[in-house]
C-alpha positions in Angstrom: -14.1 175.3 -129.5 -16.9 173.0 -130.4 -19.3 175.2 -132.1 -19.7 178.9 -132.6 -22.7 180.5 -131.0 -22.1 184.1 -132.1 -22.6 185.8 -135.4 -19.1 185.0 -136.7 -17.5 182.7 -139.2 -14.2 181.1 -140.0 -12.8 184.0 -141.9 -13.3 186.2 -138.8 -10.8 184.2 -136.7 -7.6 185.9 -135.8 -4.2 184.3 -136.3 -3.8 183.1 -132.7 -7.2 181.5 -132.7 -6.4 179.6 -135.9 -3.0 178.5 -134.4 -4.8 177.2 -131.3 -7.2 175.4 -133.6 -4.3 173.8 -135.5 -2.9 172.6 -132.2 -6.2 171.0 -131.2 -6.6 169.2 -134.6 -3.0 168.0 -134.6 -3.3 166.6 -131.2 -6.6 164.8 -132.0 -5.2 163.4 -135.3 -1.9 162.4 -133.9 0.1 164.7 -136.2 -0.7 163.0 -139.5 -2.7 164.2 -142.5 -6.4 163.3 -142.4 -6.2 162.0 -145.9 -2.8 160.7 -146.9 -1.3 160.1 -143.4 1.9 161.9 -144.0 3.4 163.7 -141.0 2.3 167.2 -140.5 3.1 170.0 -138.0 1.7 173.3 -137.0 3.7 175.3 -139.6 3.2 172.7 -142.3 -0.5 172.0 -142.5 -3.8 173.3 -143.7 -7.2 173.5 -141.9 -9.6 171.5 -144.0 -13.3 172.0 -144.1 -14.7 168.6 -145.0 -18.0 170.2 -146.2 -16.5 173.1 -148.1 -17.1 176.7 -147.1 -18.5 177.2 -150.6 -21.3 174.7 -149.8 -24.7 176.5 -150.1 -25.6 175.6 -146.5 -22.4 177.2 -145.2 -22.8 180.3 -147.4 -26.3 180.8 -145.9 -25.2 180.1 -142.4 -21.6 181.2 -141.9 -21.6 180.1 -138.3 -21.3 176.5 -139.5 -17.8 177.3 -140.9 -16.8 177.1 -137.3 -18.4 173.7 -136.6 -15.4 171.8 -135.1 -16.6 168.4 -136.3 -16.3 169.8 -139.9 -12.6 170.7 -139.5 -9.6 168.5 -140.1 -5.9 168.9 -140.2 -4.5 168.2 -143.7 -1.0 168.3 -145.2 -0.1 171.1 -147.6 -0.8 168.8 -150.5 2.0 169.8 -152.8 1.3 173.5 -152.4 3.9 175.6 -154.2 4.6 172.8 -156.7 3.0 171.7 -159.9 -0.7 171.4 -159.9 -0.5 167.9 -161.3 1.1 166.9 -157.9 -1.6 168.5 -155.7 -3.4 166.1 -153.3 -5.5 166.0 -150.2 -7.2 169.3 -149.3 -5.2 171.2 -151.9 -6.6 169.2 -154.7 -10.1 168.7 -153.1 -10.7 172.5 -152.9 -14.5 172.9 -153.0 -15.5 169.4 -153.9 -17.8 167.3 -151.7 -16.7 163.8 -150.9 -18.4 160.8 -149.5 -15.9 159.4 -147.1 -14.9 161.0 -143.8 -11.5 160.3 -142.3 -12.9 160.1 -138.8 -16.1 158.3 -139.7 -18.3 161.0 -138.1 -22.0 161.0 -139.0 -23.2 163.8 -136.8 -22.4 166.6 -139.2 -25.3 169.1 -139.7 -24.9 169.2 -143.5 -27.2 167.9 -146.1 -24.5 166.9 -148.6 -21.3 165.1 -148.2 -22.4 163.2 -145.1 -20.3 160.3 -143.9 -21.7 156.9 -144.7 -21.4 155.8 -141.1 -19.2 152.9 -142.2 -15.6 152.9 -141.0 -13.4 154.4 -143.7 -10.9 151.6 -142.9 -13.4 149.2 -144.3 -14.1 151.2 -147.4 -10.5 151.6 -148.6 -7.7 149.2 -149.1 -4.0 149.4 -149.9 -2.2 147.5 -152.6 1.0 146.5 -150.8 2.8 145.9 -154.0 2.4 149.2 -155.8 1.4 151.5 -153.0 -2.1 152.3 -154.4 -5.1 153.1 -152.3 -8.5 152.1 -153.7 -12.1 151.2 -152.9 -14.7 148.7 -154.2 -17.2 151.5 -154.0 -17.0 153.3 -157.4 -17.9 156.7 -156.1 -15.3 156.6 -153.3 -12.7 155.1 -155.6 -13.2 158.0 -158.0 -12.9 160.5 -155.1 -9.7 158.9 -153.9 -8.2 159.2 -157.4 -9.7 162.3 -158.9 -10.6 164.6 -156.0 -8.1 163.7 -153.3 -5.5 162.4 -155.8 -4.1 160.0 -153.2 -2.5 157.9 -155.9 0.0 160.4 -157.2 3.5 159.0 -157.7 5.0 160.6 -154.6 2.4 159.2 -152.2 2.6 155.7 -153.8 6.4 155.7 -153.4 6.1 156.9 -149.8 3.8 154.0 -148.9 6.1 151.5 -150.6 9.2 152.9 -148.8 7.4 152.8 -145.4 6.4 149.2 -145.9 9.8 148.1 -147.2 11.5 149.7 -144.2 9.1 148.0 -141.8 9.6 144.6 -143.4 13.4 145.0 -143.2 13.0 145.9 -139.5 10.9 142.7 -138.8 13.4 140.6 -140.7 16.3 142.0 -138.7 14.6 141.7 -135.3 12.8 138.4 -136.0 14.7 136.4 -138.6 12.7 133.5 -140.0 9.0 133.2 -139.3 7.1 136.0 -137.8 5.0 134.7 -134.9 1.4 135.7 -134.2 2.2 137.5 -131.0 4.9 139.4 -132.8 2.5 140.6 -135.4 -0.1 141.5 -132.8 2.5 143.5 -130.9 3.4 145.6 -133.9 -0.2 146.0 -134.8 -0.8 147.6 -131.4 2.2 149.8 -131.9 1.0 151.2 -135.3 -2.6 151.5 -134.1 -1.7 153.7 -131.1 -0.1 157.1 -130.6 3.4 157.3 -129.2 4.1 160.6 -127.5 0.9 161.9 -129.0 1.7 161.0 -132.5 0.7 158.2 -135.0 3.4 156.8 -137.2 3.3 158.3 -140.7 1.3 156.2 -143.2 0.4 153.9 -140.3 -2.6 152.4 -142.1 -0.3 150.9 -144.7 1.5 148.9 -142.0 -1.7 148.1 -140.2 -3.1 146.6 -143.4 0.0 144.6 -144.0 -0.1 143.2 -140.4 -3.8 142.4 -140.6 -3.2 140.4 -143.8 -0.3 138.5 -142.3 -2.4 137.7 -139.2 -5.1 136.2 -141.4 -2.5 133.7 -142.6 -1.2 132.7 -139.1 
């Protein structure tokens, strides 16, 4: 389903169609959340509208709620817990954001358009404290206040993933890590395995890229 051509909208979709849509988004994203990169599954995810359904353009033209390029697979974002721990789509709700996880620029919406610059170049990870940030003030505010990607649980998850990966490297390659070793693991974390990306893969990619700069 790429774009609806009938007089229908997202709310009209039956359960099976939504389940099929979840499968498609999961496959495309490698079974990780579009925002925080934690692992997700068909029964533990939310379908995210990057430009919210409450946006005036979508309210006026409900067919656009079915625009596939506006849909993403997100984690449950702390749903069912304390509001202070909400993140990703659950905390974003109806807010517009600047950055698009898949760097698309062909969305037909007047607001919230992607910058056209890779989101990987717009954000960075502090490998010491697990924080994600951006030099762009607007994007940095969105990361912290709209997507809430620096809540304690997510920071700790990133730190644990990096620590476990470093321990793996130290065990397999005691001593100095050679350039070809780092490049090998960079390929592993940049690619899907059995259709899935490794959880929080961008944290490890950032670590490896920084180490490669020093080799």
